[in-house]
C-alpha positions in Angstrom: 30.3 3.8 -25.8 31.0 2.5 -22.3 32.9 -0.7 -22.0 31.6 -3.7 -19.9 33.7 -3.9 -16.7 32.1 -7.0 -15.2 30.9 -10.4 -16.2 27.3 -11.1 -17.3 26.2 -12.4 -13.9 27.2 -9.1 -12.2 25.6 -7.0 -15.1 22.4 -9.0 -14.8 22.4 -8.3 -11.0 22.8 -4.6 -11.6 20.0 -4.6 -14.3 17.6 -6.4 -12.0 18.4 -4.1 -9.0 17.8 -1.1 -11.3 14.2 -2.2 -11.7 13.4 -1.7 -8.0 11.6 1.5 -7.1 13.9 4.3 -6.1 17.0 2.6 -7.7 18.4 3.9 -10.9 21.4 2.5 -12.8 23.9 4.3 -10.5 22.2 3.3 -7.3 21.9 -0.2 -8.5 25.6 -0.4 -9.2 26.3 0.9 -5.6 24.0 -1.7 -4.1 25.4 -4.5 -6.3 29.0 -3.6 -5.2 27.9 -3.5 -1.5 26.3 -7.0 -1.9 29.4 -8.3 -3.6 31.7 -7.0 -0.9 29.4 -8.6 1.8 28.8 -11.8 -0.1 28.8 -14.1 3.0 27.1 -11.8 5.5 24.5 -10.3 3.2 24.3 -11.6 -0.4 23.9 -15.3 0.5 21.3 -14.8 3.2 19.4 -12.4 0.9 19.4 -15.0 -1.9 18.1 -17.6 0.6 15.3 -15.3 1.8 14.3 -14.5 -1.8 14.1 -18.2 -2.6 12.0 -18.9 0.5 9.7 -15.9 -0.3 9.0 -17.1 -3.8 7.7 -20.4 -2.6 5.8 -19.3 0.5 4.2 -15.9 0.0 0.6 -15.9 -0.9 -2.2 -13.2 -1.3 -4.9 -13.4 1.4 -8.2 -14.2 -0.3 -10.1 -12.3 2.4 -8.3 -8.9 2.5 -5.7 -8.9 -0.3 -2.7 -8.6 2.1 0.5 -10.7 1.3 1.6 -13.2 3.9 2.8 -16.8 4.2 -0.7 -17.9 5.3 -4.2 -17.6 3.8 -6.1 -16.1 5.6 -3.3 -13.7 6.6 -2.0 -12.9 10.1 -4.1 -9.7 10.2 -7.4 -11.5 9.3 -6.8 -14.3 11.9 -5.9 -12.0 14.7 -8.8 -12.3 17.3 -7.9 -9.1 19.1 -8.8 -6.9 16.0 -12.0 -5.0 15.8 -14.0 -6.8 13.1 -16.6 -4.0 12.9 -14.1 -1.5 11.5 -12.7 -2.1 8.0 -9.9 0.1 6.6 -9.8 0.3 2.8 -6.3 0.9 1.3 -5.1 1.0 -2.3 -2.1 -1.3 -1.9 -0.4 -3.6 0.6 2.3 -0.9 1.2 -0.4 1.4 2.6 -1.6 -1.4 5.0 1.9 -1.9 6.2 2.4 1.9 6.7 -0.8 2.1 8.8 0.3 -0.9 10.9 3.7 0.7 11.5 1.9 3.8 12.8 0.1 1.5 15.3 -3.0 3.7 15.6 -5.6 1.3 14.4 -6.7 -2.2 15.6 -9.0 -2.9 12.7 -9.2 -5.2 9.8 -8.2 -4.2 6.2 -9.3 -4.5 2.6 -6.7 -4.0 -0.1 -8.2 -2.7 -3.4 -5.1 -3.5 -5.5 -4.9 0.1 -6.8 -7.2 3.1 -7.5 -9.6 4.0 -10.2 -7.8 5.6 -13.1 -9.7 6.1 -16.3 -6.6 7.4 -18.1 -4.7 4.2 -17.3 -7.8 2.0 -18.1 -8.3 1.0 -14.5 -12.0 0.6 -13.8 -14.1 -0.9 -10.9 -13.9 -4.4 -12.3 -10.1 -4.2 -12.1 -10.1 -3.6 -8.3 -11.3 -5.7 -5.4 -14.5 -3.6 -5.0 -17.1 -6.4 -5.3 -15.4 -8.4 -2.5 -15.4 -5.3 -0.4 -19.1 -4.8 -0.7 -19.7 -8.5 0.1 -17.4 -8.3 3.2 -19.2 -5.2 4.5 -22.6 -6.9 4.2 -21.5 -10.3 5.5 -19.3 -9.3 8.4 -21.6 -6.6 10.0 -19.1 -3.9 9.5 -20.2 -0.7 11.3 -17.5 1.7 9.9 -15.5 1.7 6.7 -12.4 4.0 6.8 -11.3 5.0 3.3 -7.5 5.4 3.7 -6.8 6.4 0.1 -4.3 8.9 -1.2 -5.1 12.6 -1.7 -4.5 12.3 -5.4 -7.2 12.9 -8.0 -7.5 9.1 -8.6 -7.6 8.4 -4.9 -10.4 10.9 -4.3 -12.3 9.6 -7.4 -12.0 6.1 -5.9 -13.2 7.3 -2.4 -16.3 9.0 -4.0 -17.1 5.9 -6.0 -16.8 3.6 -2.9 -18.9 6.0 -0.9 -21.7 5.6 -3.5 -21.3 1.8 -3.7 -21.3 1.3 0.1 -24.1 3.8 0.8 -26.8 1.1 1.2 -24.7 -1.1 3.5 -25.6 0.8 6.6 -22.0 1.2 7.6 -20.6 4.6 8.5 -18.2 5.7 5.7 -15.3 7.9 6.8 -12.0 9.0 5.3 -8.6 10.1 6.6 -8.3 13.8 7.5 -6.2 15.8 5.1 -4.2 19.0 5.4 -1.1 20.4 7.1 1.4 17.7 7.9 3.0 17.6 11.3 6.0 19.9 11.2 4.8 21.6 8.0 5.3 25.3 7.3 2.3 26.9 5.7 4.5 28.9 3.3 5.8 25.7 1.7 2.4 24.0 1.2 0.5 24.0 -2.1 -3.0 25.5 -2.4 -4.8 22.2 -2.5 -3.3 21.1 0.8 -4.1 24.4 2.4 -7.7 24.3 1.1 -8.1 20.7 2.4 -6.7 21.8 5.8 -9.2 24.7 6.1 -12.2 22.5 5.1 -11.1 19.8 7.6 -10.4 22.2 10.5 -11.3 21.0 14.0 -12.3 22.8 17.2 -9.5 23.3 19.8 
């Protein structure tokens, strides 16, 4: 049985860090040691930032993004095209699309995807508010930016049916061979999607 080598405060820090995605017990110990070594330069400012975040971060009632204002920065940006609405599963997907910098649209965060096996149905997601937004804001195109998983595709098909009578054009992200991808290393599903979504040169 391993012995405890640090006080309860340090052990608690390690346990909490281990709950973060991508960090197991070993990685959490390395991160904790790094924070401890850099107490003044890193740990103290991080603790302050976390304290500030707890009190100020809110969920935007319009789109579901997280920000310090409601409506959020994206929803109040007058330079964005309000006729195009990008539907994403989670806030992380919204941030990824913003990092890419290829869209100047507004967003709608569903809060997940439909997953019958996990008990996630339409009432558990922000679908009703999506339909209301598309009707009320005269949206001309809805881009379904959902993952290529079974649950993501199920959600996309469901949303296509729900939004059919809104008059908006419903599109989804192209799928297939990633940039820099070798065909020999791709699975059959990815290759099949790439063939179906082929474009003229």
